[in-house]
C-alpha positions as CSV (number, residue, x, y, z in Angstrom):
1,M,140.5,84.0,29.7
2,K,137.1,84.7,31.0
3,N,136.9,86.3,34.4
4,F,135.2,84.9,37.5
5,I,131.9,86.7,37.0
6,D,131.6,85.5,33.4
7,L,132.3,81.9,34.3
8,E,129.9,81.9,37.2
9,S,127.2,83.5,35.1
10,R,127.6,80.7,32.5
11,C,127.3,78.1,35.3
12,S,124.2,79.8,36.6
13,L,122.6,79.8,33.2
14,T,123.4,76.1,32.7
15,F,121.8,75.4,36.1
16,R,118.6,77.4,35.2
17,Q,118.2,75.6,31.8
18,S,117.5,72.2,33.4
19,G,116.1,70.8,36.6
20,P,114.6,70.1,39.0
21,Y,117.7,68.5,40.5
22,W,117.8,65.7,43.0
23,H,120.1,63.7,45.2
24,L,118.9,60.1,45.5
25,W,120.6,57.7,47.8
26,T,119.9,54.5,49.7
27,S,121.0,53.7,53.2
28,E,124.4,52.3,53.9
29,N,122.9,50.3,56.7
30,H,122.1,47.4,54.3
31,Q,123.6,44.0,53.7
32,I,126.2,43.7,50.9
33,I,124.5,43.8,47.5
34,F,127.5,44.0,45.1
35,Q,129.6,41.2,46.3
36,D,132.2,41.0,43.6
37,K,133.4,42.6,40.4
38,E,130.8,40.7,38.3
39,S,128.0,42.1,40.3
40,F,129.3,45.6,40.2
41,I,129.6,45.3,36.4
42,A,126.0,44.1,36.3
43,G,124.9,47.0,38.5
44,V,126.4,49.6,36.1
45,N,124.9,47.8,33.1
46,I,121.5,47.6,34.6
47,L,121.6,51.3,35.5
48,A,122.5,52.1,31.9
49,I,119.5,50.0,30.6
50,C,117.2,51.8,33.1
51,S,118.6,55.2,31.9
52,R,117.7,54.2,28.3
53,L,114.2,53.1,29.3
54,I,113.5,56.4,31.2
55,P,115.2,58.9,28.8
56,D,113.6,62.0,30.3
57,V,115.6,61.5,33.5
58,K,119.1,62.9,33.3
59,I,121.7,61.1,35.3
60,I,124.4,63.7,36.1
61,T,126.6,61.3,38.0
62,F,126.3,58.2,40.2
63,Q,128.3,55.9,42.4
64,L,127.6,52.3,43.3
65,M,129.0,51.2,46.7
66,S,129.0,47.6,48.0
67,N,125.7,48.0,49.9
68,H,124.2,51.3,48.7
69,L,124.2,53.9,45.9
70,H,124.2,57.6,45.2
71,L,122.6,59.3,42.2
72,T,122.6,63.0,41.1
73,L,119.7,63.5,38.7
74,S,117.6,66.0,36.9
75,G,113.9,65.4,36.1
76,L,110.5,64.9,37.5
77,I,110.7,63.0,40.8
78,E,107.9,60.6,39.7
79,R,110.0,59.5,36.8
80,I,113.2,59.4,38.9
81,L,111.5,57.0,41.3
82,L,110.3,54.9,38.4
83,L,113.9,54.6,37.2
84,F,115.0,53.5,40.7
85,E,112.2,51.0,41.0
86,L,113.2,49.5,37.6
87,F,116.8,49.3,38.8
88,K,115.7,47.6,42.0
89,R,113.5,45.1,40.1
90,Y,116.1,44.2,37.5
91,L,118.8,44.0,40.1
92,G,116.7,41.6,42.2
93,K,116.2,39.4,39.2
94,Y,119.9,39.4,38.3
95,L,120.9,38.5,41.9
96,K,118.3,35.7,42.1
97,G,119.6,34.4,38.7
98,R,123.1,34.2,40.1
99,G,121.9,32.5,43.2
100,I,122.9,35.4,45.4
101,S,120.6,35.8,48.4
102,V,120.0,39.5,49.1
103,D,116.9,40.9,50.6
104,L,116.2,44.1,48.8
105,S,113.0,44.9,50.7
106,S,114.8,47.7,52.6
107,F,116.7,48.9,49.6
108,E,114.6,52.1,49.4
109,A,115.2,55.5,47.8
110,N,115.8,58.6,49.9
111,F,115.8,61.9,48.0
112,R,116.3,65.6,48.4
113,E,115.7,68.4,45.9
114,L,118.8,70.6,45.1
115,S,117.5,74.1,44.8
116,T,120.7,76.1,44.3
117,L,123.7,75.9,42.1
118,Q,126.1,75.4,45.0
119,E,123.9,72.6,46.4
120,L,124.1,70.8,43.0
121,R,127.9,71.3,43.0
122,N,128.2,69.9,46.5
123,V,126.3,66.8,45.7
124,I,128.1,66.1,42.5
125,T,131.4,66.2,44.3
126,Y,130.0,64.3,47.3
127,N,128.9,61.5,45.0
128,N,132.0,61.5,42.9
129,R,134.3,61.0,45.9
130,N,132.1,58.6,47.8
131,G,133.9,55.4,46.7
132,Y,137.4,56.8,47.3
133,V,136.7,57.5,51.0
134,V,136.2,53.8,51.8
135,T,138.5,52.3,49.1
136,P,142.2,53.0,49.9
137,D,143.3,51.9,46.4
138,S,141.1,54.5,44.7
139,T,141.0,58.2,44.2
140,P,137.9,60.3,43.3
141,F,139.2,60.0,39.7
142,T,139.8,56.2,39.5
143,Y,137.0,54.5,41.5
144,P,135.5,52.3,38.8
145,W,131.8,52.0,39.7
146,G,130.6,55.5,38.9
147,A,130.8,58.4,36.5
148,N,133.5,60.1,38.5
149,A,136.4,58.9,36.4
150,Y,135.0,60.8,33.3
151,Y,134.8,64.3,34.9
152,Y,137.4,66.5,33.3
153,N,139.4,63.4,32.1
154,D,140.2,63.5,28.4
155,F,142.0,60.2,28.5
156,A,138.9,58.3,29.8
157,K,136.7,60.1,27.3
158,S,139.0,59.0,24.5
159,L,138.6,55.4,25.5
160,Y,134.8,55.9,25.2
161,R,135.1,57.5,21.8
162,E,137.3,54.8,20.4
163,S,135.3,51.9,21.8
164,Q,133.6,49.6,19.4
165,S,132.0,47.3,22.0
166,V,128.3,47.4,22.8
167,L,126.0,45.8,25.3
168,S,124.1,43.4,23.1
169,K,120.4,42.5,23.2
170,A,121.3,39.1,24.5
171,E,123.4,40.5,27.2
172,R,120.6,42.9,28.2
173,R,118.1,40.1,28.4
174,S,120.4,38.0,30.5
175,L,121.0,40.8,32.9
176,I,117.4,42.0,33.5
177,H,115.6,38.7,32.8
178,S,113.2,40.6,30.6
179,H,112.6,41.7,27.0
180,D,111.9,45.2,28.2
181,S,115.0,46.6,26.5
182,D,114.7,44.8,23.2
183,K,113.4,47.8,21.3
184,L,116.2,50.2,22.4
185,K,117.6,51.8,19.3
186,E,120.6,53.7,20.7
187,P,123.5,51.4,21.6
188,I,125.0,51.1,25.0
189,I,128.7,51.5,24.6
190,K,131.0,49.5,26.8
191,V,134.5,50.3,28.1
192,D,136.5,47.7,30.1
193,G,133.7,45.2,29.6
194,Y,130.7,47.2,30.9
195,A,128.5,50.1,30.1
196,C,130.5,53.3,29.9
197,P,129.0,56.1,32.1
198,M,130.0,58.6,29.5
199,N,127.4,56.9,27.3
200,F,124.4,57.2,29.6
201,C,125.3,60.0,32.0
202,C,125.3,63.7,31.3
203,V,128.9,64.2,32.3
204,T,129.4,67.3,30.0
205,F,126.4,68.9,31.7
206,G,127.8,68.1,35.1
207,E,131.1,69.6,34.2
208,A,129.3,72.8,33.0
209,I,128.0,73.3,36.6
210,F,131.6,74.1,37.6
211,R,133.6,77.1,36.3
212,C,136.5,75.0,35.1
213,A,138.6,71.9,35.8
214,S,140.5,73.6,38.6
215,H,137.3,74.7,40.3
216,Y,136.0,71.2,40.2
217,F,139.3,69.9,41.7
218,R,139.2,72.4,44.5
219,E,135.6,71.5,45.3
220,I,136.2,67.7,45.3
221,S,139.5,67.9,47.3
222,R,139.2,70.9,49.6
223,N,135.5,71.7,50.3
224,I,135.3,69.3,53.1
225,E,132.9,71.3,55.2
226,S,130.1,71.1,52.7
227,Q,130.8,67.3,52.4
228,K,130.6,67.0,56.2
229,D,127.1,68.6,56.2
230,I,125.8,66.2,53.5
231,A,127.3,63.2,55.3
232,K,125.6,64.2,58.6
233,E,122.3,64.8,56.8
234,L,122.4,61.3,55.2
235,G,123.7,59.5,58.2
236,E,126.8,58.3,56.4
237,R,129.2,56.9,59.0
238,I,132.5,57.7,57.4
239,F,133.2,60.4,54.9
240,Y,136.8,61.5,55.4
241,S,139.9,59.7,54.4
242,D,142.7,59.5,57.1
243,D,144.7,62.3,55.3
244,E,141.7,64.6,55.2
245,L,140.8,63.9,58.8
246,F,144.4,64.4,60.0
247,S,144.4,67.9,58.4
248,V,141.2,68.7,60.4
249,V,143.0,67.5,63.6
250,L,146.1,69.6,62.9
251,S,143.8,72.6,62.4
252,I,142.0,72.0,65.7
253,C,145.3,71.6,67.5
254,K,146.7,74.8,66.0
255,E,143.6,76.8,67.0
256,K,143.0,75.4,70.5
257,Y,146.2,73.9,71.8
258,G,149.0,76.2,70.5
259,G,149.9,74.1,67.5
260,Q,151.0,71.0,69.4
261,K,151.2,67.7,67.6
262,P,148.0,65.7,68.1
263,S,149.9,62.9,69.7
264,L,151.4,65.3,72.3
265,I,148.4,67.3,73.5
266,P,147.2,66.5,77.1
267,A,144.9,63.6,77.8
268,V,141.9,65.8,78.5
269,A,142.5,67.7,75.2
270,K,142.6,64.4,73.4
271,S,139.3,63.4,74.8
272,E,137.8,66.8,73.7
273,V,139.2,66.4,70.2
274,A,138.0,62.8,70.0
275,L,134.5,64.0,70.9
276,L,134.6,66.6,68.2
277,L,135.8,64.2,65.6
278,H,133.1,61.7,66.5
279,N,130.2,64.2,66.7
280,E,131.1,66.7,64.0
281,Y,133.2,64.7,61.5
282,N,131.6,61.2,61.7
283,A,135.1,59.8,62.4
284,S,135.2,56.1,63.2
285,N,136.7,54.8,66.4
286,K,139.6,53.4,64.5
287,Q,140.2,56.7,62.8
288,I,140.1,58.5,66.2
289,Q,142.5,56.0,67.6
290,R,145.0,56.5,64.7
291,M,144.7,60.3,64.6
292,L,145.3,60.8,68.4
293,R,147.3,57.6,69.1
294,L,144.9,56.4,71.7
295,E,144.3,52.9,73.0
296,A,141.4,51.2,71.2
297,S,139.8,50.2,74.5
298,F,139.8,53.9,75.6
299,V,138.2,55.1,72.4
300,D,135.6,52.3,72.5
301,S,134.7,53.3,76.1
302,L,134.1,56.8,74.9
303,F,132.0,55.7,71.9
304,P,130.6,52.2,72.5
305,K,129.8,50.4,69.3
306,K,126.2,49.8,68.6
307,N,125.0,46.2,68.0
């Protein structure tokens, strides 16, 4: 088995062989875009078509949320923004064709260059766990509207290898209301009825950014401090599941209040912890209420909800 230094050197070499790398995201302060399963399927399919039309941009991973998206990419930023604008244009045509009224004028791309190997790792894991945080029935390995399910998952990859289903020319035309994709030569393979991320995303490359599967698992499940920093930078309102946030609360109580249970610390201490959870961990009022067993009216008085 290779040692840590050899594995890390291999990851560094992989990192240097491509790039530049980018995190592209849209604001979560947007009206709902993907309103049902059908629109999520269309969103993934449209992204796959855009990826084929801009082949010099490498999508390392992505996640579609109900009102925003996250992409981890490699390529020239001009080409990446072109891919995003194509996605936005085709998505607008699709929504209009279904009679769904969504104003995409504020659906704009924000982006940041990822200059180090660890930055790229942090953003890959941030994106791959984004859906799970707000979807109680999902994990970072099962949320369906992203490439996350294919990272270090041989079973998912086998479904892709065995699939005989493709996104036809007629389906592509119907989705994007255009003939732009008619001349695409490489098929877009479908799994579960929509474009398989394994087919248009560079999952194998993304995996090579990590030393091994267990390293990836540790980063996606335990490296919550780096995830917190990204969430704060992006202005994401909620980034921790209740279980993760409760672990943070237990750690704070152990360090500051002699290991008492969060529900048993004094009222003044609860206010202090609530302030910390709100300011440093983007905890919602309901999460703070649950973690510390506080009255909703009291939490709302501490952190009034913005209109």
